[in-house]
C-alpha positions in Angstrom: 18.6 -46.0 41.1 18.8 -47.2 44.5 15.5 -48.7 46.1 15.7 -45.6 48.5 14.7 -43.3 45.3 12.3 -45.8 44.2 10.2 -46.0 46.8 9.8 -42.3 46.9 8.9 -41.9 43.5 6.6 -44.6 43.8 4.8 -43.3 47.0 4.9 -40.0 44.5 3.3 -41.6 41.9 0.5 -43.0 44.6 -0.5 -39.8 45.5 -0.9 -38.1 42.3 -3.0 -41.2 41.2 -4.4 -40.3 44.2 -5.0 -36.7 43.4 -5.8 -37.4 39.8 -8.8 -39.8 40.7 -10.2 -36.8 43.4 -10.4 -34.2 40.2 -12.4 -36.8 37.7 -14.7 -35.5 40.8 -13.8 -32.1 41.8 -12.7 -30.9 38.6 -10.8 -27.9 40.7 -7.5 -28.5 38.5 -7.0 -30.4 35.1 -4.6 -31.9 33.5 -2.8 -30.0 31.0 -1.6 -33.4 29.2 -5.1 -34.7 29.3 -6.2 -31.0 27.3 -4.1 -31.1 24.7 -4.7 -34.9 24.2 -8.0 -33.7 23.8 -6.7 -30.8 21.3 -4.7 -33.4 19.9 -7.2 -35.7 18.6 -10.4 -34.4 18.3 -10.3 -34.1 14.4 -8.6 -37.7 13.7 -10.2 -39.7 16.4 -8.1 -41.9 18.5 -5.1 -40.8 16.6 -3.0 -38.6 18.2 -2.0 -35.4 15.6 1.7 -34.8 16.7 1.7 -31.5 15.4 -1.3 -30.5 16.9 0.1 -31.6 20.4 3.5 -30.0 20.2 1.8 -26.8 18.9 0.1 -26.8 22.3 2.4 -27.7 24.8 4.4 -24.7 23.0 2.0 -22.4 23.2 1.4 -23.0 26.6 4.6 -22.9 27.7 5.1 -19.1 26.1 1.6 -18.5 27.7 3.0 -19.3 31.5 6.5 -17.6 30.1 4.1 -14.6 29.7 2.6 -14.8 32.9 -0.6 -15.8 31.7 -1.2 -18.3 35.0 -0.3 -15.3 37.4 -2.0 -13.6 40.2 -1.3 -10.8 41.8 -1.3 -11.8 45.8 -0.4 -9.5 48.9 2.7 -11.2 49.0 3.7 -10.6 45.2 3.1 -12.9 42.2 2.3 -16.3 42.1 2.1 -18.8 39.1 -1.0 -21.2 39.7 0.7 -23.8 37.5 0.7 -27.2 39.5 3.5 -29.4 38.9 3.2 -33.1 40.0 5.7 -35.0 38.9 7.2 -38.4 40.6 10.7 -37.1 39.8 10.7 -34.4 41.9 8.3 -32.4 44.8 5.5 -31.2 44.1 5.7 -27.3 43.7 4.5 -24.0 41.6 6.1 -23.8 38.1 7.0 -20.3 38.3 8.3 -18.7 35.0 12.0 -18.4 36.0 11.8 -22.0 37.0 10.3 -22.8 33.5 13.0 -20.8 31.4 15.7 -22.2 33.2 14.6 -25.5 32.3 14.1 -24.8 28.5 17.8 -23.9 29.1 18.3 -27.3 30.5 16.6 -29.6 28.3 15.3 -30.7 24.6 12.1 -29.6 24.0 10.6 -33.6 24.1 12.2 -34.1 27.5 10.6 -30.4 28.8 7.3 -32.3 27.7 7.2 -35.7 29.0 9.1 -34.4 32.2 7.5 -31.6 32.9 5.0 -29.9 31.0 2.6 -32.8 30.7 2.9 -33.3 34.7 1.3 -29.9 35.0 -1.8 -28.9 36.6 -4.2 -25.9 36.3 -7.0 -24.2 38.3 -10.1 -24.9 36.6 -10.9 -21.0 35.3 -7.3 -20.6 34.3 -7.9 -24.1 32.0 -10.9 -22.4 30.4 -8.9 -19.0 29.4 -6.3 -20.5 28.0 -8.6 -23.2 26.4 -10.5 -20.2 24.8 -6.9 -18.1 23.8 -5.9 -21.1 22.3 -9.3 -21.8 20.2 -9.4 -25.0 22.0 -13.0 -23.9 22.9 -13.9 -23.8 19.6 -14.0 -27.9 19.2 -17.8 -29.1 18.0 -17.7 -31.0 21.3 -15.2 -29.2 24.0 -18.0 -28.3 26.3 -19.3 -31.7 26.6 -16.1 -32.9 27.5 -14.8 -30.3 29.8 -17.4 -28.8 32.0 -16.6 -28.3 35.5 -19.5 -29.9 37.6 -19.6 -25.7 38.9 -20.5 -23.8 36.0 -19.6 -20.7 37.5 -16.5 -20.7 34.9 -16.3 -19.3 31.2 -18.9 -19.8 29.5 -19.2 -21.6 25.8 -20.0 -17.8 24.6 -15.8 -16.4 25.3 -15.7 -13.5 27.6 -19.1 -14.3 29.3 -19.3 -15.2 32.9 -22.2 -18.8 33.5 -24.4 -18.2 36.2 -24.5 -20.7 38.6 -27.6 -23.5 38.3 -29.8 -24.8 40.5 -27.9 -28.1 41.3 -24.7 -26.1 41.3 -26.1 -24.0 44.7 -27.2 -27.2 46.2 -23.7 -28.9 45.7 -22.3 -25.5 47.3 -25.3 -26.0 50.0 -23.7 -29.3 50.9 -20.5 -29.1 50.9 -20.8 -26.0 53.5 -23.0 -28.2 55.6 -20.0 -31.1 55.8 -17.5 -27.5 56.6 -20.1 -26.8 59.8 -21.2 -30.0 60.8 -24.5 -28.9 60.1 -27.0 -27.3 58.1 -25.9 -23.6 56.6 -28.4 -21.3 58.2 -31.2 -19.1 55.1 -28.8 -16.0 56.4 -25.8 -17.0 54.8 -26.2 -15.6 51.8 -25.5 -12.3 53.2 -22.0 -13.3 54.4 -20.5 -13.8 50.8 -22.8 -10.8 48.5 -19.9 -10.3 45.9 -19.5 -14.3 45.9 -23.2 -14.6 44.8 -22.9 -11.4 42.5 -20.5 -12.8 40.3 -21.9 -16.0 40.0 -25.6 -14.6 39.3 -27.5 -15.6 42.2 -29.9 -13.3 43.6 -31.2 -13.6 47.3 -34.6 -14.2 46.5 -33.1 -17.5 44.3 -30.8 -19.1 46.7 -33.7 -18.6 49.9 -35.6 -20.8 47.3 -33.3 -23.3 46.5 -32.3 -23.6 50.3 -35.7 -24.0 51.3 -35.9 -26.6 48.8 -33.0 -28.2 49.9 -33.8 -28.4 53.3 -37.4 -28.6 53.5 -38.5 -29.8 56.9 -36.9 -26.4 58.6 -38.4 -22.5 57.6 -34.7 -21.4 58.7 -32.5 -23.3 59.9 -34.2 -23.8 63.6 -36.4 -26.3 64.2 -39.9 -25.0 64.3 -41.0 -23.2 67.3 -43.3 -25.1 69.9 -46.3 -22.7 70.7 -48.1 -22.5 74.2 -51.0 -25.0 74.6 -54.3 -23.0 74.7 -56.1 -24.3 77.6 -60.0 -25.6 76.5 
């Protein structure tokens, strides 16, 4: 391996490590390797059950080839699997690409070089874990729970509503994006979004007022005219 290739791989590894560190907090994406490692050790403590590990990766590959992680967009069908490896540029792992890789490499190489480098969006990861019954592990919902509880609930197939803390986090992120506090009426701009998260308008406005107690509706209080004595 020449020095140029080595430098590129080091730079990619730094970017991947930075991405992984950010996801420890945001958890928008979840590492497939982390999920499967949890699944392969949850019955034997720290020892990995290689049989469970291999079967989990096989199930993941089968699900990917069957289009489990694909979504329809205006431009067509798009896979939601993100492949981050120091040996190749970041890319989406489509079923066509995965099929080609599975024909070129034996299962262990496929797992170590590609499948273990995959990341899933939190909602897709939860759907997959429920389909494989990983979510039935006793401590699964303690180990794997995105900060925003808008994913799938422990009751299979039921969507959880957002907690007050989740709404507060959303408001803070919105404030950072707008560089000012979001108005209390911003609820009306995304009605379907809040309906999906099971947050009513009165509850949203109550949480908003708790976040910004120094203002009535996101504006400084109006100064009334002083009366003559």
